[in-house]
SETILO-506889 format. One line per 4 residues: for each residue x, y, z of C-alpha. Coordinates in nm, 4 decimals, decimal comma. Each point is the difference from the previous one (the first is absolute). Layout:
BEGIN
X/Y/Z; ... $
END
This chain:
BEGIN
14,3956/12,7312/12,6809; -0,3547/0,0144/0,0549; -0,1519/-0,2648/0,2879; -0,1898/-0,2601/-0,1707 $
-0,3093/-0,1808/0,2161; -0,0952/-0,3527/0,0099; -0,3773/-0,0651/0,0664; -0,0420/-0,3270/0,1711 $
-0,3180/-0,1551/-0,0291; -0,1287/-0,1252/0,3291; -0,0944/-0,3492/0,0380; -0,2988/-0,0743/0,2238 $
0,1374/-0,1879/0,3136; -0,1896/-0,3593/0,1199; -0,1772/0,2263/0,2695; -0,1315/0,2288/-0,2173 $
-0,1354/-0,2890/-0,2412; -0,1908/-0,1358/0,2691; -0,1537/0,3172/0,0766; -0,1387/0,0693/-0,3952 $
-0,1005/-0,3641/0,0052; -0,2208/0,0282/0,2729; -0,1697/0,3386/-0,1107; -0,0278/-0,1045/-0,3880 $
-0,0460/-0,3880/0,0179; -0,1725/-0,0541/-0,3302; 0,2976/0,2217/-0,1878; 0,1802/-0,3294/-0,0033 $
-0,0265/-0,1432/-0,3857; 0,2895/-0,1888/0,0245; 0,3342/-0,1371/0,1497; 0,1727/0,2892/-0,2711 $
-0,2067/0,2623/0,1609; 0,0779/-0,1123/0,3608; 0,4105/-0,0231/-0,0820; 0,0127/0,2905/-0,1647 $
-0,2255/0,3143/0,1784; 0,2111/0,2692/-0,1441; -0,0613/0,1949/-0,3064; -0,1466/-0,2461/-0,2926 $
0,1737/0,0268/-0,3720; -0,2252/0,0121/-0,2520; -0,0039/-0,3619/-0,0849; -0,1008/-0,0892/0,3526 $
-0,3081/0,3002/-0,0417; -0,1243/-0,1387/-0,3252; -0,0072/-0,3648/0,1355; -0,2017/0,1484/0,2784 $
-0,2251/0,1950/-0,2046; -0,0404/-0,3392/-0,1519; -0,1083/-0,2044/0,3056; -0,2236/0,2764/0,0983 $
-0,2007/-0,0306/-0,3568; -0,0487/-0,3376/0,0529; -0,1012/0,0210/0,3438; -0,2626/0,2607/-0,0930 $
-0,1062/-0,2418/-0,2593; -0,1024/-0,2987/0,2133; -0,1848/0,2650/0,2708; 0,2361/0,2179/0,1533 $
-0,0067/0,4049/0,0009; 0,3099/0,2114/0,0089; 0,1399/0,3209/-0,0150; 0,3673/0,1496/-0,0383 $
0,0719/0,2951/0,2027; 0,2561/0,3075/-0,0113; 0,3382/-0,0887/0,0860; 0,1106/0,0269/0,3781 $
0,3533/0,0611/0,0806; 0,2696/-0,2051/-0,1535; -0,1222/-0,3032/0,0545; -0,2774/-0,2152/-0,1271 $
-0,2214/0,1974/-0,2477; -0,2901/-0,2433/-0,0328; -0,2985/-0,0362/0,2138; -0,2313/-0,2228/-0,1053 $
-0,3276/-0,1885/0,2065; -0,1764/-0,2986/-0,0801; -0,3224/-0,1253/0,0639; -0,1515/-0,3440/0,0205 $
-0,3168/-0,0757/-0,2045; -0,1347/-0,1044/0,2866; -0,0632/0,3361/0,1460; -0,0917/0,2534/-0,2959 $
0,0966/0,3839/0,0186; -0,3591/0,1843/0,0890; -0,1124/0,1947/-0,3117; -0,1117/0,3447/0,0135 $
-0,2968/0,0795/-0,1286; -0,0735/0,1342/-0,3314; 0,0074/0,3931/-0,0261; -0,2280/0,1251/-0,2677 $
0,2066/0,1592/-0,2506; -0,0850/0,1807/-0,3024; 0,0028/-0,1398/-0,3350; 0,3928/-0,1036/-0,1108 $
0,1407/0,1770/-0,2871; 0,0441/-0,2336/-0,3334; 0,3216/-0,1327/-0,0388; 0,1922/0,1552/-0,2888 $
0,1797/-0,2627/-0,2040; 0,2158/0,0984/-0,2961; -0,0621/-0,2750/-0,1983; -0,0205/-0,3837/0,0106 $
0,3094/-0,0655/-0,1988; 0,1767/0,1951/0,2934; -0,0103/-0,3260/0,2052; 0,2337/-0,2176/-0,2153 $
0,2367/0,2670/0,0949; 0,1426/-0,0557/0,3287; 0,1176/0,3443/0,0020; -0,3100/0,1886/-0,0235 $
-0,1870/-0,1654/0,2658; -0,1801/0,2801/0,2364; -0,0502/-0,0449/0,3164; -0,3646/-0,0157/0,0835 $
-0,1630/0,2101/0,3049; -0,2416/-0,1735/0,2295; -0,3438/0,1344/0,1468; 0,1727/0,1623/0,2962 $
0,2283/0,1830/-0,2246; 0,3107/-0,1825/0,1133; 0,2486/-0,2160/-0,2638; -0,0635/-0,3691/-0,0451 $
0,3396/-0,1539/0,1009; 0,1333/-0,1573/-0,3258; 0,1011/-0,3507/0,0577; 0,3011/-0,0875/-0,2622 $
-0,0542/-0,2677/-0,2256; 0,2882/-0,2134/0,1352; -0,1297/-0,0136/0,3439; -0,2884/-0,2313/0,0717 $
-0,3909/0,0574/-0,0243; -0,2561/-0,0652/0,1791; -0,1389/-0,3538/-0,1435; -0,2458/-0,2874/0,1263 $
-0,0323/-0,3174/-0,1292; -0,3762/-0,0687/-0,0395; 0,0599/-0,3921/-0,0437; -0,1166/-0,1687/-0,3679 $
0,2613/0,1671/-0,1620; -0,1187/0,3380/0,0518; 0,2132/0,3293/0,1684; -0,1436/0,2949/0,1248 $
0,2177/0,3526/-0,0670; -0,0058/0,3368/0,1063; 0,1451/0,2649/-0,2163; 0,0408/0,3805/0,0935 $
-0,0534/0,2376/-0,2348; 0,2772/0,0493/-0,2129; 0,2276/-0,3137/0,0771; 0,0233/-0,2828/-0,2304 $
0,0420/-0,3477/0,0426; 0,2291/-0,2003/-0,2482; 0,0246/-0,3669/-0,0265; 0,0973/-0,2649/-0,1834 $
-0,2440/-0,3045/-0,1084; -0,3552/-0,0141/-0,1152; -0,3085/0,0824/0,1965; -0,3564/0,1098/-0,0404 $
-0,0433/0,3408/0,1532; -0,3624/0,1172/0,1020; -0,0343/0,3677/0,1581; -0,2395/-0,0125/0,2559 $
0,0203/0,3627/0,0930; 0,2003/0,3226/-0,1236; 0,1547/0,0080/-0,3418; 0,3279/-0,1987/-0,1157 $
0,2179/0,0327/-0,2942; 0,1728/-0,2780/-0,2099; 0,2096/0,0516/-0,3019; -0,2124/0,3613/-0,0428 $
-0,3271/-0,1712/0,0453; -0,2202/0,0951/0,2555; -0,1850/-0,2659/0,1841; -0,2922/0,1522/0,2321 $
-0,2247/-0,1744/0,2623; -0,2804/-0,1974/-0,1543; 0,2025/-0,1137/-0,2863; 0,0319/-0,3481/-0,1221 $
0,3528/-0,1639/0,1144; 0,3169/0,0439/-0,2052; 0,2668/-0,2404/-0,0438; 0,3588/0,1326/-0,0296 $
0,2903/-0,1536/-0,1267; 0,3215/0,1631/0,1439; 0,2291/-0,2637/-0,1222; 0,3991/0,0487/-0,0100 $
0,0297/-0,0187/-0,3406; -0,1048/0,3340/-0,0279; 0,0018/0,3119/0,2527; -0,2208/-0,0699/0,3134 $
-0,2898/0,1504/0,0560; -0,1127/0,2403/0,2762; -0,3608/0,0465/0,1632; -0,0521/0,3447/0,1385 $
-0,2393/0,1299/0,1976; -0,1628/0,3079/-0,1865; -0,0677/0,3476/0,2629; -0,3783/0,0454/-0,0581 $
-0,2247/0,2783/0,1654; -0,1766/-0,1328/0,3007; -0,3711/-0,0371/0,0346; -0,1821/0,2477/0,2190 $
-0,0651/-0,2610/0,2575; 0,0904/-0,0342/0,3223; 0,2519/-0,2477/0,1421; -0,2276/-0,2144/0,1533 $
-0,2155/-0,0336/-0,3552; 0,3352/-0,0601/-0,1619; 0,0757/-0,2710/0,2340; -0,3588/-0,1689/-0,0631 $
0,0219/0,0389/-0,3568; 0,3626/-0,1765/0,0118; -0,1771/-0,2827/0,2133; -0,2717/-0,0158/-0,2371 $
0,2368/-0,0492/-0,3122; 0,2025/-0,2085/0,1412; -0,2657/-0,2788/0,1609; 0,0166/-0,2444/-0,2947 $
0,3688/0,0121/-0,0078; 0,0861/-0,0677/0,3775; -0,0936/-0,0769/0,3730; -0,0561/0,1976/0,2682 $
0,2995/0,0494/0,1441; 0,1705/0,0789/-0,3426; -0,2534/0,2511/0,0048; 0,1107/0,1229/0,3350 $
0,3321/0,0095/-0,1413; -0,0353/0,2253/-0,2788; -0,2295/0,2454/0,1598; 0,3015/0,0029/0,2519 $
0,2571/0,1171/-0,2177; -0,1161/0,1566/-0,2743; 0,1883/0,2338/-0,1287; -0,1552/0,3531/-0,1089 $
-0,1032/0,0159/-0,3481; 0,1657/-0,3239/-0,0985; -0,1520/-0,2739/-0,1707; -0,0734/-0,3846/0,0808 $
0,0803/-0,2803/-0,2403; -0,0445/-0,4004/0,0250; 0,2932/-0,2120/-0,2053; -0,1073/-0,3328/-0,1159 $
0,2163/-0,3039/-0,1458; -0,0488/0,0201/-0,3130; -0,2155/-0,3531/-0,2176; -0,0752/-0,0053/-0,3458 $
0,0832/-0,2185/-0,3221; 0,2373/0,2035/-0,1303; 0,2461/0,0006/0,3381; -0,0806/-0,4039/0,0142 $
0,1060/0,0078/-0,3252; 0,3301/0,1619/-0,0032; 0,0949/-0,1927/0,3193; 0,0275/-0,3300/-0,2129 $
0,2880/0,0667/-0,2109; 0,3057/0,0519/0,1127; 0,0893/0,3402/-0,2126; -0,2672/0,1545/0,1247 $
-0,0594/-0,1111/0,3863; 0,3040/0,1799/0,1108; -0,1677/0,3478/-0,0656; -0,2609/-0,0615/0,2170 $
0,2076/-0,1147/0,3012; 0,1440/0,2023/0,3048; 0,3551/0,0649/0,1313; 0,1126/-0,2439/0,2693 $
-0,0466/0,0639/0,3658; 0,2366/0,2880/0,1304; 0,2024/-0,1032/0,2920; -0,1865/0,1987/0,2562 $
-0,3098/-0,0526/0,1164; -0,2850/0,2536/-0,0558; -0,3522/-0,0276/0,0829; -0,0942/0,2088/-0,3501 $
0,1556/-0,2128/-0,1917; -0,1385/-0,3011/0,1164; -0,3524/0,1519/-0,0503; 0,0500/0,1102/-0,3187 $
0,1395/-0,3410/-0,1061; -0,3269/-0,1556/0,0483; -0,1431/0,1562/-0,2772; 0,3175/-0,0162/-0,2232 $
0,1813/0,3589/0,0291; 0,2442/0,1915/0,1301; 0,0735/0,3362/0,0781; 0,3047/0,1651/-0,2076 $
0,1973/0,2985/0,0223; -0,1826/0,3834/-0,1703; 0,3270/0,0254/-0,2394; -0,0773/-0,3530/-0,1841 $
-0,3516/0,1292/-0,0754; -0,1006/0,1692/-0,3401; 0,1045/0,4337/0,0571; -0,1024/0,2566/-0,2781 $
0,2564/0,2727/-0,0575; -0,1584/0,3788/-0,0130; -0,0161/-0,0226/-0,3865; -0,2222/-0,3319/0,0260 $
-0,2272/0,1824/0,2379; -0,0209/0,3054/-0,1955; -0,1037/-0,1864/-0,2823; -0,2653/-0,2294/0,1483 $
-0,1899/0,2815/0,1378; 0,0261/0,2186/-0,3371; -0,1459/-0,3334/-0,1936; -0,2904/-0,1110/0,3007 $
-0,1229/0,3280/-0,0380; 0,0016/0,0398/-0,3539; -0,1738/-0,2845/-0,0897; -0,2429/0,0770/0,3060 $
-0,0427/0,3288/-0,1973; 0,0564/0,0052/-0,3756; -0,1116/-0,3698/-0,0708; 0,1864/-0,2511/-0,1529 $
0,3523/0,1081/-0,0735; 0,2385/-0,2715/-0,1481; 0,3223/-0,0515/0,1688; 0,3127/-0,1457/-0,1166 $
0,2910/-0,1567/0,2572; 0,3573/-0,0542/-0,1522; 0,3024/-0,0745/0,1619; 0,2664/-0,2307/0,0274 $
-0,0206/-0,3916/0,0665; -0,0614/-0,0244/0,4203; -0,0461/0,3557/0,0448; -0,3320/-0,0046/0,1895 $
-0,2691/0,0618/-0,3460; -0,2107/-0,2941/0,1379; 0,0420/0,0963/0,3403; -0,1269/0,3512/-0,0678 $
-0,2487/-0,1493/-0,2044; -0,1807/-0,1417/0,2562; 0,0138/0,2785/0,2575; -0,1688/0,1619/-0,2318 $
-0,2487/-0,2258/-0,1063; -0,0791/-0,0221/0,3862; -0,0203/0,3879/0,0727; -0,2137/0,0208/-0,3176 $
-0,2553/-0,2720/0,1209; -0,0303/0,2101/0,3072; -0,2412/0,2610/-0,1970; -0,0862/-0,1549/-0,3633 $
-0,1605/-0,3311/-0,0086; 0,2896/-0,1605/-0,2629; 0,2859/0,0368/-0,2274; 0,1005/-0,1169/-0,3108 $
0,3871/-0,1428/-0,0470; 0,1608/-0,0569/-0,3118; 0,2591/-0,2543/0,0283; 0,2898/0,0028/-0,2269 $
0,2800/-0,1392/0,1750; 0,0327/-0,3366/-0,1217; 0,2901/-0,1865/0,2369; -0,1960/0,1660/0,2706 $
-0,3460/-0,0021/0,0462; -0,2344/0,1175/0,2375; -0,3557/-0,2068/-0,0233; 0,0945/-0,2456/-0,2372 $
0,2380/-0,2728/-0,1052; 0,3556/0,1086/-0,1663; 0,0057/0,0784/-0,3545; -0,3227/0,2323/-0,0569 $
-0,1099/0,3287/-0,0909; -0,3660/0,0388/0,1739; -0,2472/0,2565/0,1175; -0,1993/-0,0524/0,3517 $
-0,2504/0,1578/0,2018; 0,1485/0,0267/0,3588; -0,2922/0,0329/0,2686; 0,1464/-0,1395/0,3450 $
0,3415/0,0914/0,1582; 0,3178/-0,1183/-0,0823; 0,1851/-0,1332/0,3978; 0,2851/-0,2306/-0,1960 $
0,2069/-0,0940/-0,2732; -0,1185/-0,0829/-0,3203; -0,0208/-0,3576/0,0130; -0,2764/0,0588/0,3084 $
-0,2459/0,1810/-0,2369; -0,0480/-0,1803/-0,3331; -0,2945/0,1955/-0,1805; -0,2346/-0,0805/-0,2802 $
0,0989/0,2601/-0,2814; -0,2290/0,1807/-0,2092; 0,2293/-0,0583/-0,3126; 0,3097/-0,1743/-0,0270 $
0,2402/-0,1054/-0,2800; 0,2466/-0,2895/0,0696; 0,3302/0,1095/-0,1618; 0,1802/-0,3232/0,1350 $
0,3456/0,1356/0,0549; 0,1513/0,2065/0,3059; 0,1671/0,3168/-0,2153; -0,0899/0,1613/-0,3688 $
0,3805/-0,0041/-0,1008; -0,0449/-0,1973/-0,3271; -0,3545/0,1301/-0,1201; -0,0819/0,3580/0,1457 $
-0,2565/0,0655/-0,2636; -0,2361/-0,3216/0,0608; 0,0116/0,1702/0,3854; -0,0914/0,3775/-0,0727 $
-0,3044/-0,1811/-0,2076; -0,1067/-0,1865/0,2905; 0,0071/0,2717/0,2738; -0,2192/0,1905/-0,2856 $
-0,2142/-0,2505/-0,0554; -0,0859/-0,0770/0,3788; 0,0117/0,3980/0,0829; -0,2897/0,0081/-0,2251 $
-0,2110/-0,1658/0,2702; 0,0524/0,2539/0,2646; -0,3762/0,2200/0,0211; 0,1622/0,3298/0,2179 $
-0,2364/-0,0826/0,2936; 0,2736/-0,0265/0,2474; 0,3452/0,1317/0,0490; 0,2712/-0,2588/-0,1918 $
0,3631/-0,0502/0,1313; 0,1973/-0,1444/-0,2856; 0,3423/-0,2098/0,1463; 0,2500/-0,0323/-0,2719 $
0,3246/-0,1771/-0,0287; 0,2999/0,0751/0,2185; 0,2129/0,0227/-0,3438; 0,1195/0,3131/-0,0533 $
0,2881/0,0319/-0,1575; 0,0688/-0,0514/-0,3736; -0,2826/-0,0714/-0,2004; -0,2089/-0,0717/0,2673 $
0,0111/0,3928/0,1050; -0,0872/0,0182/-0,3591; -0,2919/-0,2448/0,0426; -0,0983/0,1886/0,3235 $
-0,0628/0,3485/-0,2341; -0,1620/-0,2088/-0,2643; -0,2849/-0,1293/0,3143; -0,0088/0,3687/0,1433 $
-0,1189/0,1020/-0,3491; -0,2401/-0,2736/-0,0640; -0,1783/0,0079/0,3372; 0,0214/0,3786/0,0515 $
0,0146/0,0226/0,3684; -0,0998/0,2631/0,1998; 0,2629/-0,0281/0,2406; 0,2935/-0,1779/0,0268 $
0,1966/-0,0985/0,2973; 0,3876/-0,0705/-0,0499; 0,1679/-0,1798/0,3193; 0,3423/0,0521/0,0148 $
0,2750/-0,1145/0,2718; 0,4023/0,0608/0,0732; 0,0792/-0,3899/-0,0518; -0,1788/-0,0093/-0,3789 $
0,1835/0,1272/-0,3162; -0,1089/0,3633/-0,1637; -0,3307/0,0554/-0,1490; -0,0828/0,2844/-0,2110 $
-0,2903/0,1891/0,1564; -0,2715/-0,0921/-0,1605; -0,1551/0,3562/-0,0761; -0,2990/0,0910/-0,2658 $
0,2571/0,1751/-0,1890; 0,2483/-0,2766/0,0162; -0,2825/-0,2574/-0,1194; -0,0766/0,2268/-0,3008 $
0,3191/0,0289/-0,0993; 0,1321/-0,3414/-0,0175; -0,0445/-0,2611/-0,2380; -0,1467/-0,3189/0,1185 $
0,0268/-0,3603/-0,1352; -0,2750/0,0085/-0,2025; -0,1372/0,3789/0,0251; 0,1567/0,3342/-0,0899 $
0,0455/0,3383/0,1961; -0,1425/0,3266/-0,1253; 0,3381/0,1180/-0,1576; -0,0581/-0,0674/-0,3449 $
0,3034/-0,0835/-0,2521; -0,0188/0,1471/-0,3351; 0,3026/-0,0575/-0,2476; 0,2654/-0,0627/0,2936 $
-0,1152/0,3147/0,1587; -0,2170/-0,0293/0,3639; -0,2939/0,2244/0,0315; -0,1966/0,0901/0,2552 $
-0,3442/-0,0746/-0,0294; -0,1487/0,3534/0,0952; 0,1797/0,2053/-0,2857; -0,3175/-0,0045/-0,1937 $
0,1062/0,2696/-0,2200; 0,2114/-0,2956/-0,2159; -0,1687/-0,1402/-0,2855; 0,0400/-0,3701/-0,0595 $
-0,1514/-0,2078/-0,3052; -0,3164/-0,1260/0,0351; 0,1498/-0,3866/-0,0840; 0,2352/0,0527/0,3157 $
-0,2437/0,1731/0,2381; -0,2261/-0,3296/-0,0349; 0,3242/-0,2579/0,0562; 0,1509/0,1137/0,3374 $
-0,3442/0,1374/0,2196; 0,1421/0,1436/0,3352; -0,1505/-0,2514/0,2576; -0,2435/0,1760/0,2459 $
0,0930/0,0067/0,3732; -0,1607/0,1891/0,2538; 0,2833/0,0065/0,2366; 0,0385/-0,0876/0,3698 $
0,0975/0,1125/0,3386; 0,3161/-0,1398/0,1685; 0,0217/-0,1227/0,3592; 0,3681/-0,1712/0,0906 $
-0,0299/-0,1853/0,3180; 0,3199/-0,0994/0,2000; 0,0314/-0,3462/0,1062; 0,0554/-0,1062/0,3372 $
-0,1741/-0,3548/-0,0265; 0,2162/-0,3111/0,1437; 0,0862/-0,2413/-0,2693; 0,2028/-0,3399/0,0737 $
0,0623/-0,0395/-0,4016; 0,3424/0,0645/-0,1735; 0,1746/-0,0590/-0,3464; 0,0645/-0,3510/0,1730 $
-0,3080/-0,1223/0,1371; -0,2385/0,1821/-0,2027; -0,0441/-0,2651/-0,2707; -0,0744/-0,2600/0,3545 $
-0,2400/0,1986/0,1777; -0,2049/0,0928/-0,3331; -0,0150/-0,3789/-0,0728; -0,1563/-0,0246/0,3494 $
-0,2420/0,2425/-0,0482; -0,1183/-0,1286/-0,3182; -0,0061/-0,3385/0,1300; -0,2461/0,1142/0,3169 $
-0,2419/0,1763/-0,2301; -0,0306/-0,2946/-0,2104; -0,0736/-0,2140/0,3121; -0,2227/0,2839/0,1325 $
-0,2021/-0,0646/-0,3666; -0,0351/-0,3292/0,0637; -0,1076/0,0239/0,3610; -0,3240/0,0789/-0,1569 $
-0,0535/-0,3809/-0,0964; -0,0338/-0,1034/0,3916; -0,3722/-0,0175/0,1204; -0,0780/0,2133/0,2407 $
-0,0020/-0,0817/0,3999; -0,0857/-0,2611/0,1709; 0,0664/-0,2086/-0,3061; 0,3326/-0,1770/0,0142 $
0,2902/0,1265/-0,1601; 0,1115/-0,1981/-0,3203; 0,2810/0,0043/-0,2127; 0,0414/0,0963/-0,3284 $
0,0757/-0,3484/-0,1710; -0,2979/-0,1354/0,1163; -0,3088/0,2457/-0,1117; -0,1619/-0,1049/-0,2857 $
0,1331/0,2087/-0,3217; -0,2702/0,1326/-0,2885; 0,0671/-0,1845/-0,3318; -0,0006/0,2011/-0,3069 $
0,0156/-0,1254/-0,3418; 0,2683/0,0667/-0,2363; -0,2719/0,1099/-0,2965; -0,1170/0,2632/0,2653 $
0,3015/0,2170/0,0756; 0,2932/0,1218/-0,2239; 0,3686/0,0239/0,1677; 0,2788/0,2650/-0,0432 $
0,3204/0,0148/0,2024; 0,0760/0,3536/0,0120; 0,3947/-0,0302/0,1204; 0,1527/-0,1951/-0,2748 $
-0,0413/-0,1982/-0,3190; -0,0808/-0,3558/0,0643; -0,0146/-0,2436/-0,2651; -0,3829/-0,1285/-0,0645 $
0,1180/-0,3366/0,0984; 0,1166/0,1044/0,3075; -0,3004/0,2237/0,0984; -0,1378/-0,2198/0,2494 $
0,2586/-0,0570/0,1822; 0,0742/0,3212/0,0771; -0,3991/0,0356/0,0698; 0,0299/-0,2789/0,2786 $
0,0441/0,0973/0,3271; 0,0401/0,3668/-0,0481; -0,1402/0,3300/0,1125; -0,2894/0,0528/-0,2571 $
-0,2029/0,3453/-0,0421; -0,4059/-0,0406/-0,0823; -0,0365/0,2051/-0,2485; -0,2937/0,0700/-0,2433 $
0,1040/0,1088/-0,3526; -0,2643/0,1238/-0,2842; 0,0322/-0,3324/-0,2393; -0,2129/-0,2254/0,0088 $
0,0971/-0,3874/0,0930; -0,2886/-0,1957/-0,1702; 0,1281/-0,0647/-0,2919; 0,2626/-0,2033/0,1120 $
-0,0429/-0,3611/0,0799; 0,3573/-0,1459/0,0810; 0,2311/0,2085/0,1755; 0,2474/0,1071/0,1551 $
-0,0633/0,3906/-0,1491; 0,2997/0,2034/-0,0120; 0,0089/0,3650/-0,0431; 0,2519/0,1850/-0,2335 $
0,0259/0,2879/0,1736; -0,0300/0,1723/0,3919; -0,3647/0,0798/0,0361; -0,1414/0,2984/0,1868 $
-0,2536/-0,0952/0,1591; -0,2051/-0,0197/0,3613; 0,1553/-0,2362/0,2574; -0,2670/-0,1499/0,2382 $
0,2459/-0,1665/0,2521; 0,2691/-0,2758/-0,0323; -0,0009/-0,3657/0,0998; 0,2756/-0,2986/0,0013 $
-0,0262/-0,2009/-0,3172; 0,0687/-0,3312/0,2696; 0,0262/-0,2521/-0,3037; -0,1272/-0,1061/-0,3584 $
-0,2114/-0,2864/-0,0789; 0,1371/-0,0651/-0,3610; -0,3051/-0,2645/-0,0358; -0,2865/0,2042/0,0722 $
0,2079/0,2839/-0,1332; -0,0769/0,2047/0,3147; 0,1633/0,2520/0,1847; -0,0199/0,0022/0,4000 $
0,0053/0,3197/0,1477; -0,0470/0,1005/0,4041; -0,1284/0,3238/0,0190; -0,1893/0,2191/0,2225 $
-0,2237/0,1379/-0,2589; -0,3194/-0,0303/0,0350; -0,1815/-0,2561/-0,2442; -0,2267/0,3167/-0,1721 $
0,3233/0,1669/-0,0822; 0,2113/-0,3032/-0,1073; -0,2675/-0,0943/-0,2498; 0,0654/0,3649/-0,1907 $
0,4128/-0,1140/-0,0223; 0,0878/-0,0963/-0,3047; 0,4163/0,0438/0,0064; 0,2987/-0,0989/0,2024 $
0,2894/0,2335/0,0134; 0,3002/-0,1334/0,1343; 0,2930/0,2689/0,0926; 0,3153/-0,0792/0,2038 $
-0,1511/0,0608/0,3652; 0,0550/-0,3460/0,1758; -0,1716/-0,1679/0,2594; 0,1576/0,0194/0,3058 $
0,1991/-0,3448/0,0638; -0,1010/-0,0033/0,2933; -0,3568/-0,1226/-0,1356; 0,1749/-0,3367/-0,1313 $
0,2245/-0,0737/0,2894; -0,2952/0,0038/0,2139; -0,2238/-0,2558/-0,1275; -0,1140/-0,2161/0,3240 $
-0,1468/-0,3486/-0,0791; 0,1912/-0,1613/-0,2623; 0,2765/-0,2380/0,0673; 0,3668/-0,0406/-0,1850 $
0,0241/0,2555/-0,3038; -0,1985/0,3411/0,0350; -0,1596/0,1113/-0,3293; 0,2058/0,2641/-0,1671 $
0,2824/-0,0256/0,2127; 0,3404/-0,1705/-0,0654; 0,3504/-0,0003/0,0774; 0,1267/-0,1395/-0,3375 $
0,0173/0,3103/-0,1841; 0,2961/0,0944/-0,2523; 0,0712/0,3957/0,0281; 0,2324/-0,0348/-0,2901 $
-0,3125/0,0034/-0,2399; -0,0520/0,2848/-0,1642; -0,2905/0,1997/0,1585; 0,0106/-0,2038/0,2875 $
0,1400/0,2806/0,2563; -0,1435/0,3710/0,0173; 0,2458/0,1518/-0,2368; -0,1675/-0,1520/-0,3041 $
0,1838/0,0752/-0,3129; 0,3185/0,1097/0,1357; 0,3145/-0,2410/-0,1017; 0,3220/-0,0727/0,1859 $
0,2436/0,1016/-0,2536; 0,2819/0,0598/0,2896; -0,0333/-0,4206/0,0519; -0,0085/-0,0451/-0,4173 $
0,3023/0,2289/-0,0569; 0,3051/0,0939/0,1904; 0,0278/0,3824/0,0701; 0,2574/0,0697/-0,2440 $
-0,1797/-0,1257/-0,3274; -0,3371/0,1713/0,1766; 0,1912/0,3041/0,0197; 0,1204/-0,0720/-0,4521 $
-0,3433/-0,0656/-0,0729; -0,1608/0,2991/0,1746; 0,2625/0,2276/-0,2167 $
END
């Protein structure tokens, strides 16, 4: 039987502990370290490392040595602020080697971060994103932060970012020093954003010249003590940024409504006290874990790199994005737009998703030119389109042909001066897949980016051959059918009658390059809460558009019902309800207190004297903007329209279109001032009236008939 040895760990006695205390009094950081002078566990080492980093951020210096024996493995040295360490004079050196970076998109993937090299050639110690980084409160709602190269700061909240020195990357967009401040929205309704320090080639200057430059750049923002602190602890190759509390009319307007104010509020204070949390809370942000931020897969990074290189070299490609619902098409398009804006002045964008639009209120097909970065969710960057058509519904299940005609009408305005990004709907099954094939044939993109995920159902790979050989809803494939037989178009030796050749011409489709991207974007939506989330996002987009009604700072904020509306005569505009058939006697009830599209049609309204003027069919016309019909004066025969559209454009409006897009309920509920009953809000409402609920047209047969009689009737 083999002998077994038992290794006993020696416990230091009281006398040995006193000797160690006399030799290393600065090693004592807590009572737990006094009680346990033996081997530290992994959790204790992590806790000690966190405290040392905090002490370093407050003005101390520390270093970690190799383990000595079987006992304590950490040696630290804290230095007070009043006794700064002597600095060695700068040694002359040759020009630094340029820092090679694979691409901007690599910063969006934490696995691709490279370890930068300092001026002396030694690697810079990388701090984990979960560990406190050096921040300093500047007062007046401003915080100074330094980011080492390749490190990121993931946060939640809204703030204004200014790059004082170095380079930053947010959502794929590069912010250089000297650029104007950028408003960043990292709200919990979407994945959190990360501010990354971009490695850059160090200038051919001495350390003294770099310190002098940093002091000169910080002088307009900071005091002398703050500049000394930055110069003392500035990491080689790092970036300096200032985070400010954001003050804008958009933020103030959204905070006045309960349905949107919680989006911009921060989480509750944690149980333990943290100096960094207190500092960041003064500007309304909070540090978050890196795993909650946006992370691209390897296929997504490769697709971005290829699309950016093609757009910068070959000119103006047409890029179409497709995939299932909530798979990340909008997020991918924002990153692509931001990376393209790093190299070219503008990007064109064609919105074909009716339910979740990016730059306009819902229910629109629009063409826009984007010249500024997108650093937030869709409701934070509402823009004015070049051409827009109001479809009036959240989907096109009942009218495919009108949807295709509207897309053709808007796409006609594309000038091919910049790359075009096309966003499509998430309906990729059944007729939705056939409709997507029609869109690919009509728009003829050069690249099709198809996003897929393990959590979504299988979708056929939309290669160029698949699109060529598949019939859409309104377009035919390249397979000709002759008397019941399928004959390929390339069979040139076959002869057809002249009449049949003219009656079935083959569509011309140049083909495209397919880029398959595996989606790793986080999404809190599922089949149960998707409708609720989408409704909230649509309300936020509507509120974001209505925030343009507010006067700029420092004018006081006014509620919507206190603003003066425009008076539009009945005889000046025509009316059409897009989503339902309404009797002419009830048309004014449908228009009152509704969200209306302000459009311009070709017909002239000068011949009409009375009104209201009704259109017989849904027009395909330009939509200049939107408004709220807050009242109808039957005596003066005028509509009262509240809209941010300027008067010079409002003069050209001659058509009001009403769709299924409703005004957010919080607008009606939040009407401070009037006492008693609130306009357009009532509690005496009968939901049993046909058409009173959201399920319009459905009858409750089960309540009217027993189940047995209902089955017999179905038979």
